[in-house]
VMD Tcl script that draws the C-alpha trace (Angstrom):
set ca {
  {-9.08 4.31 20.15}
  {-11.87 4.21 17.61}
  {-11.74 3.07 14.00}
  {-11.79 6.04 11.64}
  {-11.39 4.18 8.35}
  {-11.04 0.70 6.91}
  {-9.83 -0.22 3.46}
  {-9.43 -3.54 1.69}
  {-8.13 -4.33 -1.77}
  {-7.43 -7.48 -3.75}
  {-5.19 -7.70 -6.82}
  {-5.13 -10.41 -9.48}
  {-1.42 -11.21 -9.53}
  {-1.44 -12.57 -13.10}
  {-3.02 -9.43 -14.54}
  {-0.78 -7.22 -12.42}
  {2.34 -9.10 -13.57}
  {1.33 -8.76 -17.24}
  {1.15 -4.97 -16.86}
  {4.20 -4.55 -14.65}
  {7.12 -2.85 -16.37}
  {9.88 -0.45 -15.31}
  {7.70 2.59 -16.01}
  {4.89 1.29 -13.83}
  {7.31 0.33 -11.05}
  {8.80 3.83 -11.11}
  {5.38 5.48 -11.04}
  {3.89 3.41 -8.22}
  {6.71 2.53 -5.85}
  {9.35 4.28 -3.77}
  {13.05 3.25 -3.76}
  {12.76 1.21 -0.53}
  {9.79 -0.73 -1.92}
  {11.62 -1.35 -5.20}
  {14.73 -2.50 -3.36}
  {12.75 -4.97 -1.25}
  {10.60 -6.36 -4.06}
  {13.49 -6.71 -6.50}
  {15.27 -9.07 -4.09}
  {12.33 -11.50 -3.96}
  {12.25 -14.67 -6.09}
  {8.84 -13.60 -7.49}
  {8.96 -9.80 -7.22}
  {5.62 -9.27 -8.96}
  {3.84 -10.88 -5.99}
  {5.41 -8.43 -3.56}
  {4.67 -5.50 -5.86}
  {1.04 -6.64 -6.17}
  {0.68 -6.86 -2.38}
  {2.14 -3.37 -1.96}
  {-0.15 -2.02 -4.65}
  {-3.12 -3.53 -2.80}
  {-1.87 -1.87 0.40}
  {-1.74 1.52 -1.31}
  {-5.28 1.08 -2.67}
  {-6.56 -0.08 0.72}
  {-4.90 2.94 2.34}
  {-6.65 5.30 -0.09}
  {-9.97 3.68 0.82}
  {-9.28 3.93 4.55}
  {-8.40 7.63 4.14}
  {-11.64 8.18 2.23}
  {-9.97 9.95 -0.71}
  {-8.05 8.92 -3.80}
  {-6.12 10.11 -6.84}
  {-8.89 12.52 -7.87}
  {-8.39 14.31 -4.54}
  {-4.65 14.80 -5.03}
  {-3.25 11.61 -3.53}
  {-0.28 10.07 -5.30}
  {0.92 6.46 -5.23}
  {4.20 7.53 -3.68}
  {2.37 9.25 -0.77}
  {2.04 5.77 0.72}
  {5.04 3.54 1.40}
  {4.91 -0.04 2.63}
  {7.76 -0.73 5.01}
  {8.87 -4.09 6.40}
  {10.83 -4.13 9.65}
  {13.47 -6.60 10.86}
  {10.81 -8.82 12.44}
  {8.92 -9.07 9.13}
  {6.01 -6.85 10.20}
  {4.70 -4.48 7.54}
  {3.47 -0.96 8.12}
  {2.40 2.07 6.12}
  {4.25 5.37 6.11}
  {2.34 8.38 4.78}
  {3.61 11.58 3.19}
  {2.23 14.52 1.22}
  {-1.54 14.63 0.70}
  {-2.03 11.24 2.41}
  {-0.36 12.49 5.59}
  {-2.36 15.73 5.40}
  {-5.63 13.77 5.10}
  {-4.67 11.46 7.97}
  {-4.07 14.48 10.18}
  {-7.37 16.06 9.05}
  {-9.34 12.98 10.10}
  {-7.21 12.62 13.26}
  {-5.55 9.27 12.55}
  {-3.26 8.22 15.38}
  {-2.41 4.67 14.33}
  {-2.44 2.72 11.07}
  {-2.52 -1.06 10.91}
  {-1.71 -3.02 7.75}
  {-2.03 -6.68 6.90}
  {-0.95 -7.98 3.49}
  {-0.80 -11.43 1.96}
  {-0.41 -13.12 -1.38}
  {-1.16 -16.66 -2.37}
  {-1.78 -18.30 -5.69}
  {-3.60 -15.85 -7.94}
  {-4.29 -13.00 -5.51}
  {-2.66 -10.41 -3.29}
  {-4.76 -8.76 -0.60}
  {-4.35 -5.92 1.87}
  {-6.41 -4.60 4.76}
  {-5.76 -1.22 6.34}
  {-7.38 0.17 9.47}
  {-6.93 3.73 10.65}
  {-7.58 4.52 14.29}
  {-7.85 7.77 16.17}
}
mol new
graphics top color blue
foreach p $ca { graphics top sphere $p radius 0.5 }
foreach p [lrange $ca 0 end-1] q [lrange $ca 1 end] { graphics top cylinder $p $q radius 0.2 }
display resetview
């Protein structure tokens, strides 16, 4: 497989936390993401990491909100083993098909003041 797109994003957790409210959570995140993050001791860190993953995914797809993508077109999922992945829907899925993405890889982390995500799309 060849790399079709790469995206990286970093989020200042303190700034993100200061802006995070129920309205923002509802606008940016899907029910599964909300359920996971709300069970964490410091949910804002998990939300920030997922936000970074969504931004990195937009970059890897090569399009963003101005092209019709929506935050909820990208969902960060964590499996039983703890591995995270990205599930696309709507315009994000359409774009991935257009650029012939076959596999998406996601790595996220948060530590101290920052959350970071890297997404690679292969085809």
